[in-house]
C-alpha positions in Angstrom: 77.8 73.0 85.7 80.2 71.6 83.0 82.9 69.8 84.9 84.9 68.4 81.9 87.7 71.0 82.3 88.0 70.3 86.0 88.1 66.5 85.5 90.8 67.0 82.8 92.9 69.1 85.2 92.6 66.6 88.0 93.7 63.9 85.7 96.8 66.0 84.7 97.7 66.7 88.3 97.1 63.0 89.4 99.6 62.0 86.7 102.2 64.7 87.5 103.5 63.9 91.0 106.7 65.9 90.5 107.9 68.6 88.1 109.6 65.9 86.0 106.3 64.1 85.2 104.5 67.4 84.8 106.9 68.5 82.1 106.8 65.1 80.4 103.0 65.1 80.3 103.0 68.6 78.8 105.7 67.7 76.3 103.5 64.8 75.1 100.5 67.0 74.9 102.4 69.5 72.8 103.7 66.7 70.5 100.1 65.7 69.8 99.3 69.3 68.8 102.1 69.3 66.3 104.8 71.1 68.3 108.4 70.2 67.5 111.4 70.0 69.8 113.4 73.3 69.5 117.2 73.4 69.3 119.1 76.6 69.8 121.5 75.7 67.1 119.0 74.3 64.6 119.5 75.2 61.0 115.8 75.3 60.2 114.7 78.9 60.3 111.5 79.9 62.1 108.5 81.4 60.3 104.9 82.3 60.9 102.8 79.4 62.1 105.7 77.4 63.6 105.2 75.7 66.9 108.1 74.5 69.1 108.9 73.6 72.6 112.2 73.4 74.6 112.8 71.6 77.9 115.6 72.2 80.5 116.8 69.5 82.9 113.5 67.6 82.4 111.7 70.0 84.8 111.3 73.3 83.0 109.6 74.0 79.6 109.2 76.7 77.1 106.6 76.4 74.3 105.9 78.9 71.6 104.0 79.6 68.4 104.9 82.3 65.9 102.3 84.8 64.8 102.2 88.1 62.8 104.6 91.0 63.5 106.9 89.4 66.0 109.0 92.5 66.5 106.1 95.0 66.6 103.8 92.9 68.9 106.6 91.2 70.9 106.3 88.2 73.2 103.0 87.3 74.9 104.2 85.2 77.8 102.3 83.1 80.3 104.6 82.0 83.1 104.2 79.6 86.0 106.3 77.1 88.0 106.3 73.3 87.9 107.4 72.5 91.4 105.5 72.1 94.7 106.5 71.8 98.3 107.4 68.3 99.4 109.8 66.0 101.2 112.9 65.2 99.2 114.7 61.9 99.7 118.4 62.1 100.9 121.1 60.1 99.0 121.6 57.7 102.0 118.0 57.0 102.0 117.3 54.3 104.6 117.6 54.1 108.4 116.2 51.5 110.7 114.5 52.7 113.9 112.3 50.6 116.2 112.5 47.9 113.6 110.8 50.2 111.1 112.3 51.0 107.7 112.5 54.8 107.7 113.1 57.1 104.7 115.5 59.9 105.3 114.1 63.2 104.0 114.8 66.9 103.8 112.2 69.6 103.4 111.7 71.0 99.8 110.1 74.4 99.8 107.6 75.5 102.5 105.1 72.7 103.1 102.5 72.8 105.9 104.1 69.9 107.9 101.0 68.8 109.7 99.2 68.1 106.4 101.6 65.3 105.5 100.8 63.2 108.5 98.5 60.1 108.6 97.9 59.9 104.9 99.1 57.4 102.3 102.2 58.6 100.5 104.2 57.5 97.5 107.5 58.3 95.7 108.1 59.8 92.3 110.8 61.7 90.5 113.8 61.0 88.3 116.6 58.3 88.4 120.0 58.7 86.8 121.7 55.6 85.5 124.9 54.7 83.8 125.3 55.3 80.1 127.9 54.7 77.5 130.5 56.9 79.3 130.8 58.6 82.7 129.5 61.9 81.3 126.8 60.3 79.2 124.2 59.2 81.7 120.6 58.3 81.1 117.6 59.3 83.1 114.3 57.5 83.8 111.2 59.0 85.3 109.7 56.9 88.1 106.4 57.0 89.9 105.5 54.2 92.3 101.9 55.3 92.2 100.7 53.0 95.0 101.0 54.1 98.6 104.3 52.7 100.0 104.9 55.2 102.8 103.1 56.6 105.8 104.1 59.4 108.2 102.2 58.5 111.4 101.4 61.0 114.2 102.2 60.2 117.8 99.1 59.4 119.8 97.5 62.2 121.9 97.9 60.0 125.0 101.7 60.4 124.6 101.7 64.0 123.4 98.9 65.8 125.3 100.0 69.1 123.6 99.5 67.8 120.1 96.6 70.2 119.5 98.1 73.2 121.3 101.9 73.3 121.4 103.1 70.7 118.9 106.5 71.7 117.3 107.3 69.5 114.3 111.0 69.0 113.9 111.9 68.1 110.3 115.0 66.0 111.3 113.0 63.9 113.8 109.3 63.9 112.8 109.2 64.1 108.9 110.6 60.6 108.4 108.1 58.5 106.5 108.0 54.7 107.2 108.2 52.2 104.4 107.7 48.9 106.3 109.1 46.6 109.0 112.7 45.7 108.8 112.2 42.2 110.1 110.1 41.3 107.1 113.0 42.1 104.7 115.7 40.8 106.9 114.0 37.4 107.3 114.4 36.9 103.5 118.1 38.0 103.4 121.3 36.1 103.7 122.5 36.4 107.4 125.9 37.7 106.4 124.5 40.4 104.1 122.4 41.8 107.0 125.6 42.8 108.7 126.8 44.8 105.7 126.3 48.5 106.2 125.3 48.9 102.6 122.5 46.3 102.9 119.6 48.8 103.2 120.9 51.1 100.5 121.2 48.2 98.1 117.7 47.1 99.1 116.4 50.6 98.3 118.2 50.6 94.9 116.7 47.2 94.2 113.3 48.6 94.9 113.8 51.4 92.4 115.4 49.0 89.9 112.5 46.6 90.0 110.0 49.5 89.4 112.1 50.7 86.3 113.0 47.1 85.2 116.7 47.9 85.2 119.7 46.6 87.1 120.4 48.0 90.6 124.1 48.3 89.8 123.3 50.8 87.0 121.7 53.3 89.3 124.0 56.3 90.0 121.7 58.8 91.8 118.1 59.9 92.0 115.8 63.0 92.5 112.9 61.5 94.5 110.1 63.2 96.4 107.2 62.1 98.5 103.6 62.8 97.3 100.0 61.9 98.2 98.7 59.5 95.5 95.1 60.1 96.6 93.2 61.4 93.4 92.0 65.0 93.4 88.3 65.5 93.8 85.4 67.8 93.0 83.9 68.8 96.4 80.9 70.8 97.7 77.2 70.6 97.7 77.1 72.5 94.4 80.4 71.1 93.0 82.0 74.4 94.0 85.5 73.2 94.9 88.5 71.4 93.5 90.6 69.6 96.2 93.9 68.3 95.1 97.6 68.1 95.7 99.8 70.6 93.8 97.1 73.1 92.7 100.0 75.4 93.5 101.1 75.5 90.8 100.1 72.8 88.3 96.6 74.3 87.9 98.3 77.3 86.4 100.6 75.3 84.2 97.6 73.4 82.9 95.6 76.6 82.3 98.3 78.0 80.0 98.8 74.7 78.2 95.1 74.4 77.4 94.8 78.0 76.3 97.9 77.9 74.0 96.9 74.7 72.3 93.2 75.4 71.9 91.7 76.3 68.5 92.2 80.0 67.8 89.3 82.2 66.8 91.9 84.4 65.1 94.5 82.5 63.1 96.2 85.8 62.4 97.2 86.5 66.0 100.1 88.9 66.5 103.4 88.4 68.2 104.9 85.3 69.7 102.7 83.3 72.1 104.9 81.6 74.7 104.6 79.4 77.8 107.4 79.8 80.3 107.3 77.1 83.0 110.3 77.1 85.3 111.3 74.8 88.2 112.5 75.5 91.8 110.3 78.5 92.5 109.6 77.0 95.9 113.3 77.2 96.8 114.3 80.6 95.3 114.5 80.0 91.5 118.3 80.3 91.4 119.0 77.2 89.4 119.8 76.5 85.7 116.1 75.5 85.2 114.8 78.3 87.5 113.3 81.7 86.7 116.5 83.3 87.8 118.5 81.7 85.0 120.0 82.9 81.8 118.5 80.0 79.8 115.2 81.9 79.5 116.7 84.9 77.9 118.9 82.7 75.8 116.0 80.8 74.3 114.0 84.0 73.6 117.0 85.6 71.9 117.5 82.4 69.9 113.9 82.5 68.7 114.4 86.1 67.5 117.7 85.3 65.7 116.1 82.2 64.0 113.4 84.5 62.7 116.0 86.5 60.9 116.1 89.4 63.3 119.1 91.1 64.9 120.1 91.4 68.6 119.0 95.1 68.4 115.6 93.8 67.3 115.5 91.4 70.2 116.2 94.1 72.7 113.5 96.3 71.2 110.9 93.6 71.6 110.8 93.9 75.4 109.1 97.3 75.1 106.2 95.7 73.2 106.0 92.4 75.2 103.7 91.4 78.1 104.0 88.7 80.6 101.3 87.2 82.8 103.0 85.4 85.8 100.5 83.0 87.2 100.7 81.5 90.7 97.9 80.7 93.1 96.6 83.5 95.4 95.3 83.4 98.9 91.6 83.4 99.4 90.1 85.0 102.5 89.5 82.0 104.8 86.1 81.9 106.8 87.8 80.3 109.8 90.9 82.5 109.7 89.5 85.7 108.3 91.8 87.9 110.4 94.8 87.0 108.2 93.3 88.8 105.1 93.7 92.5 104.5 90.5 94.3 105.5 89.9 95.7 102.0 91.4 93.1 99.8 89.7 89.8 100.4 89.8 87.4 97.4 86.8 85.0 97.3 86.9 81.5 95.7 85.0 81.4 92.4 85.0 85.1 92.0 87.6 85.4 89.2 91.3 85.7 88.8 93.3 87.7 91.5 95.7 90.5 90.7 98.5 90.4 93.2 100.2 93.6 94.4 103.1 94.2 96.8 105.0 97.4 97.7 108.1 95.2 98.3 108.0 94.2 94.6 107.8 90.6 95.5 105.0 90.7 92.8 105.8 92.4 89.5 102.4 94.1 89.1 102.2 97.9 88.6 99.3 100.0 87.4 100.3 99.7 83.7 100.5 95.9 83.7 97.4 95.6 85.9 95.4 97.8 83.5 96.3 95.5 80.6 95.1 92.4 82.5 91.9 94.2 83.6 91.3 95.0 79.9 91.6 91.3 79.1 89.1 90.4 81.9 86.6 92.9 80.8 86.9 91.9 77.1 86.4 88.2 78.2 83.5 89.2 80.5 85.4 87.7 83.5 85.4 89.2 87.0 88.7 90.0 88.7 89.9 90.6 92.3 92.8 92.1 94.1 95.2 90.6 96.7 97.5 92.7 98.9 99.1 91.3 102.0 97.9 92.5 105.4 100.4 95.3 106.1 101.9 93.7 109.1 102.4 90.2 107.5 105.1 89.2 105.2 103.8 87.6 102.1 105.2 85.2 99.5 106.6 85.8 96.0 106.6 84.1 92.6 108.5 84.2 89.3 107.0 87.5 88.1 109.6 89.9 89.6 112.5 87.6 89.0 111.7 87.0 85.4 110.9 90.7 84.6 114.3 91.6 86.0 115.9 89.4 83.4 113.3 90.2 80.7 112.5 93.8 81.2 108.9 93.8 80.0 105.5 94.7 81.4 104.6 91.9 83.8 101.7 91.2 86.1 101.4 88.6 88.9 98.0 86.9 89.1 96.4 83.7 90.3 93.3 81.9 91.3 92.1 82.1 94.9 92.7 79.0 97.0 92.7 77.9 100.6 95.5 76.0 102.4 98.3 76.9 100.0 101.3 74.6 100.5 99.2 72.0 102.2 99.5 68.5 100.9 95.8 69.1 99.8 94.7 72.5 98.6 91.3 73.8 97.8 90.3 76.0 94.8 87.2 77.0 92.9 85.8 75.2 89.8 84.4 78.4 88.3 87.8 80.1 88.6 89.4 77.5 86.3 86.9 78.5 83.6 87.3 82.2 84.2 91.1 82.0 83.7 90.7 79.8 80.7 88.6 82.5 79.0 91.1 85.2 79.7 94.1 83.2 78.5 92.4 82.1 75.3 91.7 85.8 74.5 95.3 86.7 75.4 96.8 84.2 73.0 94.2 85.1 70.3 95.1 88.8 70.1 
């Protein structure tokens, strides 16, 4: 089995601990492929063959290339989200308990709490520092990379119900430990230890040392915990990929690779576009989320910079198509009762079409038929996911985006186990299957 694609994906995920690093890595990849930074008010007009990208708040990205007949063929959009469930660090970050340096956190998204215990953890994200004026700040991406945290379980001898009735309370139990306070205090001036700001200053100094800046310049941060253990290929036949953040960086990578690959047909039609938004795990209602006006603004700007009118832009939605890609639930051999009796996605059996009567997925028969046609043309198998009728399912950006961009939209994904765990499991073959479909999609 050719594992080059899988290894490349794992490298991307390992180097993208948060949405900020993911977008920066994709931005650099696009630069290498000749894409230019797009400005809404740029004077340079767009034309066939142009390639551009636009970023929002360092954590959302739109990339596009112009083909033939933009108005007639419309937008061909592949959408995904850049964020993953995690623990976000609170502004007053440090507390001392039982002589341990504890990191105050709040839950971001819907992680499986138990999966974060007893594994090495690190910190990554974005730091905002003072600039030339109060409203002209600078940002730095930060990734400690090495394990500097641990979230230990309590021993079974003290909690005999740990395997049966073990409620995990976020405010008490999801507090990672950074070290022992006595080790730091022994090196500090005795008077400074009594200062309430001592530990906050210590934490800022830790960040500043990593970034090679002055602690006094740090104004705020967006920091998240993550597991720095590299992703791996697993299974007796190299069947599986086990990694953090497969949901949803594997989908972001799939679209990026397909868009930037060599086209069989240099005369593709329409506007090929990647739409990668942030904050899907917490509802998407942010300036960089799927439920934001920035998406429609950028698409309208593209149309205007091509020399078309607003009426032309509005007409494009009827000829456009979006594939919203998020991971899908595979039927689990140890928890098979949770899958619908007749819709049981299997790992390494092709992309999964997701359907929900609640419209939490945007799929309808028309949008599904288009994707099925792509799969058949690419000689790729496909599957269906529908929630068990008495279980509430999740959602993704498909329905949100299609409400703002009224175009034919389908929700799909690759089948994985343990979605929202700190380590998720997917299929190696499914990566290749989706790659073939997306290359065909952008080649039409």
